[in-house]
C-alpha positions as a Python dict, from the first residue, in 0.01 Angstrom:
ca = {
    (1, 'X'): (0, 0, 0),
    (2, 'X'): (-229, 126, -273),
    (3, 'X'): (-494, -133, -183),
    (4, 'X'): (-530, 15, 168),
    (5, 'X'): (-340, -260, 350),
    (6, 'X'): (-41, -168, 564),
    (7, 'X'): (316, -273, 502),
    (8, 'X'): (559, -297, 793),
    (9, 'X'): (931, -358, 778),
    (10, 'X'): (1220, -373, 1024),
    (11, 'X'): (1564, -297, 887),
    (12, 'X'): (1888, -347, 1079),
    (13, 'X'): (2213, -254, 910),
    (14, 'X'): (2574, -235, 1013),
    (15, 'X'): (2780, 81, 995),
    (16, 'X'): (2900, 151, 642),
    (17, 'X'): (2619, -38, 468),
    (18, 'X'): (2352, 120, 250),
    (19, 'X'): (2061, 71, 13),
    (20, 'X'): (2091, 197, -344),
    (21, 'X'): (1853, 469, -463),
    (22, 'X'): (1501, 329, -491),
    (23, 'X'): (1141, 450, -479),
    (24, 'X'): (839, 346, -274),
    (25, 'X'): (508, 468, -137),
    (26, 'X'): (488, 710, 156),
    (27, 'X'): (662, 587, 471),
    (28, 'X'): (738, 684, 830),
    (29, 'X'): (1087, 565, 930),
    (30, 'X'): (1217, 575, 1288),
    (31, 'X'): (1579, 556, 1394),
    (32, 'X'): (1629, 357, 1716),
    (33, 'X'): (2005, 403, 1764),
    (34, 'X'): (2296, 559, 1585),
    (35, 'X'): (2246, 791, 1290),
    (36, 'X'): (2155, 751, 926),
    (37, 'X'): (2237, 973, 630),
    (38, 'X'): (1954, 993, 378),
    (39, 'X'): (1986, 1101, 15),
    (40, 'X'): (1672, 1209, -171),
    (41, 'X'): (1610, 1266, -539),
    (42, 'X'): (1315, 1454, -687),
    (43, 'X'): (1015, 1232, -776),
    (44, 'X'): (1026, 1072, -1120),
    (45, 'X'): (1405, 1108, -1152),
    (46, 'X'): (1528, 895, -1441),
    (47, 'X'): (1736, 587, -1361),
    (48, 'X'): (1980, 724, -1618),
    (49, 'X'): (2045, 1022, -1385),
    (50, 'X'): (2099, 790, -1088),
    (51, 'X'): (2345, 560, -1263),
    (52, 'X'): (2463, 223, -1133),
    (53, 'X'): (2391, 95, -782),
    (54, 'X'): (2654, 216, -536),
    (55, 'X'): (2706, 215, -161),
    (56, 'X'): (2576, 551, -30),
    (57, 'X'): (2894, 590, 175),
    (58, 'X'): (3083, 629, -153),
    (59, 'X'): (2898, 959, -211),
    (60, 'X'): (2997, 1081, 136),
    (61, 'X'): (3360, 981, 84),
    (62, 'X'): (3356, 1131, -268),
    (63, 'X'): (3450, 801, -431),
    (64, 'X'): (3146, 833, -658),
    (65, 'X'): (2988, 1137, -817),
    (66, 'X'): (2656, 1239, -662),
    (67, 'X'): (2358, 1241, -902),
    (68, 'X'): (2224, 1588, -986),
    (69, 'X'): (1935, 1711, -774),
    (70, 'X'): (2024, 1520, -454),
    (71, 'X'): (1913, 1654, -116),
    (72, 'X'): (2035, 1495, 206),
    (73, 'X'): (1964, 1491, 579),
    (74, 'X'): (2095, 1312, 887),
    (75, 'X'): (1847, 1119, 1101),
    (76, 'X'): (1959, 1069, 1462),
    (77, 'X'): (1841, 818, 1723),
    (78, 'X'): (1487, 893, 1839),
    (79, 'X'): (1395, 1087, 1525),
    (80, 'X'): (1131, 995, 1268),
    (81, 'X'): (1152, 1085, 898),
    (82, 'X'): (844, 1092, 676),
    (83, 'X'): (882, 1022, 304),
    (84, 'X'): (575, 1148, 115),
}
């Protein structure tokens, strides 16, 4: 957090679920089991570019058009991803 305190979160999701695009401070995220597909947009991307909230799986299955500028990566079990 900006005030110097730490923020910790545990997230458990079932296969096929997702979070919509969102922004936050820097974070280290570990993957305990399975795999996760991450989509990233450049900093300060307009919400107009992102569009409505959708399940991220819809991008993968081409049910929804991907916003311009998206980069992606797959995080496997035992890997850690750092979001600056």
